[in-house]
PQR file of N, CA, C, O and H, with PARSE charges and radii, in Angstrom:
ATOM      1  N   MET A   1       0.954  -1.313   0.213 -0.4000 1.5000
ATOM      2  CA  MET A   1      -0.158  -0.110   0.095 -0.0000 2.0000
ATOM      3  C   MET A   1       0.770   0.984  -0.181  0.5500 1.7000
ATOM      4  O   MET A   1       1.890   0.686   0.233 -0.5500 1.4000
ATOM      5  N   GLN A   2       0.727   2.140  -0.726 -0.4000 1.5000
ATOM      6  CA  GLN A   2       0.938   3.329  -1.132 -0.0000 2.0000
ATOM      7  C   GLN A   2       0.713   4.271  -0.312  0.5500 1.7000
ATOM      8  O   GLN A   2      -0.515   4.356  -0.277 -0.5500 1.4000
ATOM      9  H   GLN A   2      -0.183   2.383  -1.063  0.4000 1.0000
ATOM     10  N   VAL A   3       1.208   5.131   0.460 -0.4000 1.5000
ATOM     11  CA  VAL A   3       0.974   6.480   0.918 -0.0000 2.0000
ATOM     12  C   VAL A   3       1.055   7.204   0.130  0.5500 1.7000
ATOM     13  O   VAL A   3       2.107   7.280  -0.505 -0.5500 1.4000
ATOM     14  H   VAL A   3       2.205   5.062   0.432  0.4000 1.0000
ATOM     15  N   LYS A   4      -0.277   8.225  -0.219 -0.4000 1.5000
ATOM     16  CA  LYS A   4      -0.500   9.408  -0.964 -0.0000 2.0000
ATOM     17  C   LYS A   4       0.164  11.348  -0.055  0.5500 1.7000
ATOM     18  O   LYS A   4      -0.540  12.324   0.205 -0.5500 1.4000
ATOM     19  H   LYS A   4      -1.131   8.164   0.297  0.4000 1.0000
ATOM     20  N   TRP A   5       1.399  11.198   0.118 -0.4000 1.5000
ATOM     21  CA  TRP A   5       1.461  11.579   0.858 -0.0000 2.0000
ATOM     22  C   TRP A   5       1.809  13.164   0.405  0.5500 1.7000
ATOM     23  O   TRP A   5       2.538  13.985   0.963 -0.5500 1.4000
ATOM     24  H   TRP A   5       1.971  10.405  -0.094  0.4000 1.0000
ATOM     25  N   LYS A   6       1.093  13.263  -0.687 -0.4000 1.5000
ATOM     26  CA  LYS A   6       0.764  15.240  -1.164 -0.0000 2.0000
ATOM     27  C   LYS A   6      -1.073  15.546  -0.338  0.5500 1.7000
ATOM     28  O   LYS A   6      -1.693  16.432   0.252 -0.5500 1.4000
ATOM     29  H   LYS A   6       0.502  12.596  -1.140  0.4000 1.0000
ATOM     30  N   LYS A   7      -1.273  13.996  -0.879 -0.4000 1.5000
ATOM     31  CA  LYS A   7      -2.531  14.589  -0.712 -0.0000 2.0000
ATOM     32  C   LYS A   7      -3.308  14.158   0.949  0.5500 1.7000
ATOM     33  O   LYS A   7      -4.396  14.639   1.266 -0.5500 1.4000
ATOM     34  H   LYS A   7      -0.770  13.277  -1.359  0.4000 1.0000
ATOM     35  N   LEU A   8      -2.783  13.508   1.570 -0.4000 1.5000
ATOM     36  CA  LEU A   8      -2.294  13.390   3.006 -0.0000 2.0000
ATOM     37  C   LEU A   8      -1.889  14.661   3.885  0.5500 1.7000
ATOM     38  O   LEU A   8      -2.559  15.128   4.806 -0.5500 1.4000
ATOM     39  H   LEU A   8      -1.900  13.117   1.313  0.4000 1.0000
ATOM     40  N   LEU A   9      -0.419  15.219   3.325 -0.4000 1.5000
ATOM     41  CA  LEU A   9      -0.048  16.412   4.179 -0.0000 2.0000
ATOM     42  C   LEU A   9      -1.040  17.831   3.343  0.5500 1.7000
ATOM     43  O   LEU A   9      -0.715  18.917   3.824 -0.5500 1.4000
ATOM     44  H   LEU A   9       0.125  14.839   2.577  0.4000 1.0000
ATOM     45  N   LEU A  10      -2.252  17.949   2.105 -0.4000 1.5000
ATOM     46  CA  LEU A  10      -2.610  18.399   2.248 -0.0000 2.0000
ATOM     47  C   LEU A  10      -4.054  18.533   3.229  0.5500 1.7000
ATOM     48  O   LEU A  10      -4.663  19.521   3.640 -0.5500 1.4000
ATOM     49  H   LEU A  10      -2.516  17.067   1.715  0.4000 1.0000
ATOM     50  N   SER A  11      -4.188  17.675   3.322 -0.4000 1.5000
ATOM     51  CA  SER A  11      -5.825  17.708   4.299 -0.0000 2.0000
ATOM     52  C   SER A  11      -5.027  17.464   5.718  0.5500 1.7000
ATOM     53  O   SER A  11      -5.916  17.015   6.442 -0.5500 1.4000
ATOM     54  H   SER A  11      -3.694  16.872   2.988  0.4000 1.0000
ATOM     55  N   LEU A  12      -4.495  17.490   6.062 -0.4000 1.5000
ATOM     56  CA  LEU A  12      -3.501  17.566   7.762 -0.0000 2.0000
ATOM     57  C   LEU A  12      -3.567  18.495   7.830  0.5500 1.7000
ATOM     58  O   LEU A  12      -4.307  18.783   8.770 -0.5500 1.4000
ATOM     59  H   LEU A  12      -3.772  17.855   5.474  0.4000 1.0000
ATOM     60  N   LEU A  13      -2.828  20.144   6.857 -0.4000 1.5000
ATOM     61  CA  LEU A  13      -2.333  21.191   6.510 -0.0000 2.0000
ATOM     62  C   LEU A  13      -3.825  22.369   6.479  0.5500 1.7000
ATOM     63  O   LEU A  13      -3.777  23.527   6.896 -0.5500 1.4000
ATOM     64  H   LEU A  13      -2.226  19.910   6.093  0.4000 1.0000
ATOM     65  N   ILE A  14      -5.235  21.601   5.796 -0.4000 1.5000
ATOM     66  CA  ILE A  14      -6.246  22.849   5.927 -0.0000 2.0000
ATOM     67  C   ILE A  14      -7.613  22.041   6.802  0.5500 1.7000
ATOM     68  O   ILE A  14      -8.793  22.374   6.694 -0.5500 1.4000
ATOM     69  H   ILE A  14      -5.274  20.661   5.458  0.4000 1.0000
ATOM     70  N   THR A  15      -7.022  20.796   7.761 -0.4000 1.5000
ATOM     71  CA  THR A  15      -7.684  20.303   9.497 -0.0000 2.0000
ATOM     72  C   THR A  15      -7.035  21.020  10.922  0.5500 1.7000
ATOM     73  O   THR A  15      -7.623  21.101  12.001 -0.5500 1.4000
ATOM     74  H   THR A  15      -6.063  20.525   7.849  0.4000 1.0000
ATOM     75  N   LEU A  16      -5.445  21.590  10.562 -0.4000 1.5000
ATOM     76  CA  LEU A  16      -5.025  21.992  11.076 -0.0000 2.0000
ATOM     77  C   LEU A  16      -6.080  24.257  11.319  0.5500 1.7000
ATOM     78  O   LEU A  16      -6.584  25.065  12.098 -0.5500 1.4000
ATOM     79  H   LEU A  16      -4.967  21.525   9.686  0.4000 1.0000
ATOM     80  N   ALA A  17      -5.588  23.887   9.549 -0.4000 1.5000
ATOM     81  CA  ALA A  17      -5.771  25.443   9.195 -0.0000 2.0000
ATOM     82  C   ALA A  17      -7.550  25.828  10.289  0.5500 1.7000
ATOM     83  O   ALA A  17      -7.981  26.431  11.272 -0.5500 1.4000
ATOM     84  H   ALA A  17      -5.179  23.230   8.916  0.4000 1.0000
ATOM     85  N   CYS A  18      -7.930  24.974   9.205 -0.4000 1.5000
ATOM     86  CA  CYS A  18      -9.679  24.961  10.590 -0.0000 2.0000
ATOM     87  C   CYS A  18      -9.641  25.058  11.700  0.5500 1.7000
ATOM     88  O   CYS A  18     -10.291  25.891  12.332 -0.5500 1.4000
ATOM     89  H   CYS A  18      -7.580  24.484   8.407  0.4000 1.0000
ATOM     90  N   GLU A  19      -8.683  24.026  12.309 -0.4000 1.5000
ATOM     91  CA  GLU A  19      -8.550  24.248  13.987 -0.0000 2.0000
ATOM     92  C   GLU A  19      -8.549  25.134  14.064  0.5500 1.7000
ATOM     93  O   GLU A  19      -9.575  25.682  14.468 -0.5500 1.4000
ATOM     94  H   GLU A  19      -8.155  23.349  11.797  0.4000 1.0000
ATOM     95  N   ILE A  20      -7.351  25.936  13.717 -0.4000 1.5000
ATOM     96  CA  ILE A  20      -6.637  26.818  14.407 -0.0000 2.0000
ATOM     97  C   ILE A  20      -7.608  28.066  13.609  0.5500 1.7000
ATOM     98  O   ILE A  20      -6.730  28.252  12.766 -0.5500 1.4000
ATOM     99  H   ILE A  20      -6.517  25.491  13.389  0.4000 1.0000
ATOM    100  N   LEU A  21      -8.523  28.902  13.261 -0.4000 1.5000
ATOM    101  CA  LEU A  21      -9.435  28.729  12.696 -0.0000 2.0000
ATOM    102  C   LEU A  21     -11.140  29.221  13.293  0.5500 1.7000
ATOM    103  O   LEU A  21     -11.541  30.357  13.041 -0.5500 1.4000
ATOM    104  H   LEU A  21      -9.236  28.750  13.946  0.4000 1.0000
ATOM    105  N   LEU A  22     -11.892  28.374  13.965 -0.4000 1.5000
ATOM    106  CA  LEU A  22     -12.493  28.010  14.364 -0.0000 2.0000
ATOM    107  C   LEU A  22     -12.088  27.409  16.500  0.5500 1.7000
ATOM    108  O   LEU A  22     -13.037  26.996  17.166 -0.5500 1.4000
ATOM    109  H   LEU A  22     -11.566  27.451  14.170  0.4000 1.0000
ATOM    110  N   ASN A  23     -10.892  27.490  17.033 -0.4000 1.5000
ATOM    111  CA  ASN A  23     -10.102  28.233  18.040 -0.0000 2.0000
ATOM    112  C   ASN A  23     -10.660  29.687  18.008  0.5500 1.7000
ATOM    113  O   ASN A  23     -11.560  30.151  18.708 -0.5500 1.4000
ATOM    114  H   ASN A  23     -10.121  27.826  16.492  0.4000 1.0000
ATOM    115  N   PHE A  24     -10.052  30.197  17.207 -0.4000 1.5000
ATOM    116  CA  PHE A  24      -9.872  31.681  17.526 -0.0000 2.0000
ATOM    117  C   PHE A  24     -10.883  32.568  16.958  0.5500 1.7000
ATOM    118  O   PHE A  24     -10.560  33.741  16.773 -0.5500 1.4000
ATOM    119  H   PHE A  24      -9.321  29.820  16.638  0.4000 1.0000
ATOM    120  N   LEU A  25     -12.006  32.197  16.669 -0.4000 1.5000
ATOM    121  CA  LEU A  25     -13.975  32.523  16.757 -0.0000 2.0000
ATOM    122  C   LEU A  25     -13.665  31.694  17.339  0.5500 1.7000
ATOM    123  O   LEU A  25     -12.505  31.426  17.027 -0.5500 1.4000
ATOM    124  H   LEU A  25     -12.268  31.244  16.820  0.4000 1.0000
ATOM    125  N   GLY A  26     -14.132  30.866  18.285 -0.4000 1.5000
ATOM    126  CA  GLY A  26     -14.520  30.841  19.720 -0.0000 2.0000
ATOM    127  C   GLY A  26     -15.782  29.078  19.177  0.5500 1.7000
ATOM    128  O   GLY A  26     -16.548  28.467  19.922 -0.5500 1.4000
ATOM    129  H   GLY A  26     -15.074  31.083  18.538  0.4000 1.0000
ATOM    130  N   LEU A  27     -15.630  28.945  18.434 -0.4000 1.5000
ATOM    131  CA  LEU A  27     -15.856  28.053  17.641 -0.0000 2.0000
ATOM    132  C   LEU A  27     -15.558  26.232  17.947  0.5500 1.7000
ATOM    133  O   LEU A  27     -16.500  25.441  17.998 -0.5500 1.4000
ATOM    134  H   LEU A  27     -15.008  29.441  17.829  0.4000 1.0000
ATOM    135  N   ASP A  28     -14.379  25.888  18.091 -0.4000 1.5000
ATOM    136  CA  ASP A  28     -14.171  25.022  18.021 -0.0000 2.0000
ATOM    137  C   ASP A  28     -14.794  24.268  19.397  0.5500 1.7000
ATOM    138  O   ASP A  28     -15.434  23.228  19.239 -0.5500 1.4000
ATOM    139  H   ASP A  28     -13.614  26.531  18.049  0.4000 1.0000
ATOM    140  N   ASP A  29     -14.671  24.601  20.213 -0.4000 1.5000
ATOM    141  CA  ASP A  29     -16.132  24.103  21.675 -0.0000 2.0000
ATOM    142  C   ASP A  29     -17.243  24.019  21.080  0.5500 1.7000
ATOM    143  O   ASP A  29     -17.894  22.974  21.081 -0.5500 1.4000
ATOM    144  H   ASP A  29     -14.152  25.446  20.341  0.4000 1.0000
ATOM    145  N   LEU A  30     -17.711  25.344  20.353 -0.4000 1.5000
ATOM    146  CA  LEU A  30     -19.238  23.940  19.744 -0.0000 2.0000
ATOM    147  C   LEU A  30     -18.783  23.436  18.611  0.5500 1.7000
ATOM    148  O   LEU A  30     -19.116  24.132  17.652 -0.5500 1.4000
ATOM    149  H   LEU A  30     -17.183  26.193  20.352  0.4000 1.0000
ATOM    150  N   ALA A  31     -18.242  22.635  18.371 -0.4000 1.5000
ATOM    151  CA  ALA A  31     -17.772  21.789  17.044 -0.0000 2.0000
ATOM    152  C   ALA A  31     -18.023  20.524  18.195  0.5500 1.7000
ATOM    153  O   ALA A  31     -18.941  19.703  18.197 -0.5500 1.4000
ATOM    154  H   ALA A  31     -17.971  22.069  19.150  0.4000 1.0000
ATOM    155  N   ASP A  32     -16.803  20.669  19.240 -0.4000 1.5000
ATOM    156  CA  ASP A  32     -16.734  19.516  19.672 -0.0000 2.0000
ATOM    157  C   ASP A  32     -17.720  19.011  20.287  0.5500 1.7000
ATOM    158  O   ASP A  32     -18.334  17.975  20.032 -0.5500 1.4000
ATOM    159  H   ASP A  32     -16.057  21.336  19.238  0.4000 1.0000
ATOM    160  N   TYR A  33     -17.995  20.377  21.788 -0.4000 1.5000
ATOM    161  CA  TYR A  33     -19.516  19.665  21.547 -0.0000 2.0000
ATOM    162  C   TYR A  33     -20.944  19.339  21.511  0.5500 1.7000
ATOM    163  O   TYR A  33     -21.842  19.121  22.324 -0.5500 1.4000
ATOM    164  H   TYR A  33     -17.497  21.219  21.995  0.4000 1.0000
ATOM    165  N   GLY A  34     -20.706  19.422  19.547 -0.4000 1.5000
ATOM    166  CA  GLY A  34     -21.158  18.685  18.504 -0.0000 2.0000
ATOM    167  C   GLY A  34     -20.937  17.269  17.988  0.5500 1.7000
ATOM    168  O   GLY A  34     -21.518  16.598  17.136 -0.5500 1.4000
ATOM    169  H   GLY A  34     -19.976  19.598  18.887  0.4000 1.0000
ATOM    170  N   GLU A  35     -19.802  17.021  18.867 -0.4000 1.5000
ATOM    171  CA  GLU A  35     -19.462  15.698  18.548 -0.0000 2.0000
ATOM    172  C   GLU A  35     -20.232  14.836  19.120  0.5500 1.7000
ATOM    173  O   GLU A  35     -20.817  13.908  18.562 -0.5500 1.4000
ATOM    174  H   GLU A  35     -19.329  17.566  19.559  0.4000 1.0000
ATOM    175  N   PHE A  36     -20.267  15.315  21.036 -0.4000 1.5000
ATOM    176  CA  PHE A  36     -19.989  14.990  22.146 -0.0000 2.0000
ATOM    177  C   PHE A  36     -21.955  14.688  21.899  0.5500 1.7000
ATOM    178  O   PHE A  36     -22.423  13.552  21.828 -0.5500 1.4000
ATOM    179  H   PHE A  36     -19.792  16.070  21.489  0.4000 1.0000
ATOM    180  N   VAL A  37     -22.795  15.951  21.808 -0.4000 1.5000
ATOM    181  CA  VAL A  37     -23.753  15.083  21.649 -0.0000 2.0000
ATOM    182  C   VAL A  37     -24.666  14.191  20.742  0.5500 1.7000
ATOM    183  O   VAL A  37     -25.674  13.547  21.030 -0.5500 1.4000
ATOM    184  H   VAL A  37     -22.415  16.874  21.866  0.4000 1.0000
ATOM    185  N   PHE A  38     -23.986  14.355  19.530 -0.4000 1.5000
ATOM    186  CA  PHE A  38     -23.835  12.928  18.485 -0.0000 2.0000
ATOM    187  C   PHE A  38     -23.656  11.345  17.849  0.5500 1.7000
ATOM    188  O   PHE A  38     -23.964  10.556  16.955 -0.5500 1.4000
ATOM    189  H   PHE A  38     -23.166  14.879  19.295  0.4000 1.0000
ATOM    190  N   GLU A  39     -22.553  11.692  19.650 -0.4000 1.5000
ATOM    191  CA  GLU A  39     -22.106  10.438  19.025 -0.0000 2.0000
ATOM    192  C   GLU A  39     -22.994   9.281  20.147  0.5500 1.7000
ATOM    193  O   GLU A  39     -23.914   9.326  20.964 -0.5500 1.4000
ATOM    194  H   GLU A  39     -22.304  12.333  20.376  0.4000 1.0000
ATOM    195  N   LYS A  40     -22.142   8.386  19.627 -0.4000 1.5000
ATOM    196  CA  LYS A  40     -23.317   6.966  19.425 -0.0000 2.0000
ATOM    197  C   LYS A  40     -23.465   6.245  21.612  0.5500 1.7000
ATOM    198  O   LYS A  40     -22.894   5.190  21.891 -0.5500 1.4000
ATOM    199  H   LYS A  40     -21.395   8.349  18.963  0.4000 1.0000
ATOM    200  N   PRO A  41     -23.788   6.568  22.075 -0.5600 1.5000
ATOM    201  CA  PRO A  41     -24.166   6.403  23.591  0.2800 2.0000
ATOM    202  C   PRO A  41     -23.798   5.151  24.187  0.5500 1.7000
ATOM    203  O   PRO A  41     -23.886   4.856  25.378 -0.5500 1.4000
ATOM    204  N   TYR A  42     -23.160   4.079  22.747 -0.4000 1.5000
ATOM    205  CA  TYR A  42     -23.242   3.001  23.484 -0.0000 2.0000
ATOM    206  C   TYR A  42     -21.650   2.957  24.663  0.5500 1.7000
ATOM    207  O   TYR A  42     -21.716   3.136  25.879 -0.5500 1.4000
ATOM    208  H   TYR A  42     -23.089   4.319  21.779  0.4000 1.0000
ATOM    209  N   PRO A  43     -20.735   2.760  24.110 -0.5600 1.5000
ATOM    210  CA  PRO A  43     -19.841   2.752  25.123  0.2800 2.0000
ATOM    211  C   PRO A  43     -20.115   2.975  26.407  0.5500 1.7000
ATOM    212  O   PRO A  43     -19.807   2.145  27.262 -0.5500 1.4000
ATOM    213  N   VAL A  44     -20.908   4.459  26.792 -0.4000 1.5000
ATOM    214  CA  VAL A  44     -21.758   4.310  28.703 -0.0000 2.0000
ATOM    215  C   VAL A  44     -22.282   3.723  29.371  0.5500 1.7000
ATOM    216  O   VAL A  44     -22.221   3.427  30.564 -0.5500 1.4000
ATOM    217  H   VAL A  44     -21.158   5.133  26.098  0.4000 1.0000
ATOM    218  N   LEU A  45     -23.500   3.296  27.664 -0.4000 1.5000
ATOM    219  CA  LEU A  45     -24.121   2.250  27.862 -0.0000 2.0000
ATOM    220  C   LEU A  45     -23.555   0.682  28.291  0.5500 1.7000
ATOM    221  O   LEU A  45     -24.269  -0.211  28.749 -0.5500 1.4000
ATOM    222  H   LEU A  45     -23.550   3.537  26.694  0.4000 1.0000
ATOM    223  N   LEU A  46     -22.110   0.592  28.022 -0.4000 1.5000
ATOM    224  CA  LEU A  46     -20.933  -0.701  28.070 -0.0000 2.0000
ATOM    225  C   LEU A  46     -20.427  -0.467  29.411  0.5500 1.7000
ATOM    226  O   LEU A  46     -20.521  -1.413  30.192 -0.5500 1.4000
ATOM    227  H   LEU A  46     -21.531   1.317  27.650  0.4000 1.0000
ATOM    228  N   SER A  47     -19.829   0.780  29.889 -0.4000 1.5000
ATOM    229  CA  SER A  47     -19.665   1.082  31.176 -0.0000 2.0000
ATOM    230  C   SER A  47     -20.697   1.032  32.320  0.5500 1.7000
ATOM    231  O   SER A  47     -20.306   0.258  33.194 -0.5500 1.4000
ATOM    232  H   SER A  47     -19.752   1.549  29.254  0.4000 1.0000
ATOM    233  N   LEU A  48     -21.506   1.419  32.515 -0.4000 1.5000
ATOM    234  CA  LEU A  48     -22.280   0.940  33.381 -0.0000 2.0000
ATOM    235  C   LEU A  48     -22.269  -0.159  33.657  0.5500 1.7000
ATOM    236  O   LEU A  48     -21.714  -0.419  34.724 -0.5500 1.4000
ATOM    237  H   LEU A  48     -21.823   2.047  31.806  0.4000 1.0000
ATOM    238  N   LYS A  49     -22.775  -1.154  32.972 -0.4000 1.5000
ATOM    239  CA  LYS A  49     -23.185  -2.800  32.513 -0.0000 2.0000
ATOM    240  C   LYS A  49     -22.222  -3.079  33.884  0.5500 1.7000
ATOM    241  O   LYS A  49     -22.441  -3.369  35.060 -0.5500 1.4000
ATOM    242  H   LYS A  49     -23.226  -0.942  32.105  0.4000 1.0000
ATOM    243  N   TYR A  50     -21.168  -2.852  33.139 -0.4000 1.5000
ATOM    244  CA  TYR A  50     -19.298  -3.282  33.428 -0.0000 2.0000
ATOM    245  C   TYR A  50     -19.176  -3.068  35.203  0.5500 1.7000
ATOM    246  O   TYR A  50     -18.759  -3.855  36.053 -0.5500 1.4000
ATOM    247  H   TYR A  50     -20.991  -2.617  32.183  0.4000 1.0000
ATOM    248  N   SER A  51     -19.880  -1.275  35.378 -0.4000 1.5000
ATOM    249  CA  SER A  51     -19.415  -0.789  36.989 -0.0000 2.0000
ATOM    250  C   SER A  51     -20.064  -0.995  38.042  0.5500 1.7000
ATOM    251  O   SER A  51     -19.962  -0.302  39.054 -0.5500 1.4000
ATOM    252  H   SER A  51     -20.220  -0.635  34.688  0.4000 1.0000
ATOM    253  N   PHE A  52     -20.580  -1.681  37.949 -0.4000 1.5000
ATOM    254  CA  PHE A  52     -21.823  -2.149  39.159 -0.0000 2.0000
ATOM    255  C   PHE A  52     -21.790  -3.711  39.491  0.5500 1.7000
ATOM    256  O   PHE A  52     -22.579  -4.472  40.052 -0.5500 1.4000
ATOM    257  H   PHE A  52     -20.663  -2.244  37.127  0.4000 1.0000
ATOM    258  N   ASN A  53     -20.690  -3.840  38.974 -0.4000 1.5000
ATOM    259  CA  ASN A  53     -20.062  -5.803  39.505 -0.0000 2.0000
ATOM    260  C   ASN A  53     -20.290  -6.052  41.943  0.5500 1.7000
ATOM    261  O   ASN A  53     -19.984  -7.113  42.487 -0.5500 1.4000
ATOM    262  H   ASN A  53     -20.049  -3.222  38.518  0.4000 1.0000
TER
END
């Protein structure tokens, strides 16, 4: 499997630039909260199931 370095580097730079811009605008926390809200709750349910042994 050959790594496409130009595409990888470009996507990393775009992601980094977007993170910096959103953090500067104060919207990065909002995006993190959105990921938290829409994340599937399965790990929480599994941890609750096994924490009451």
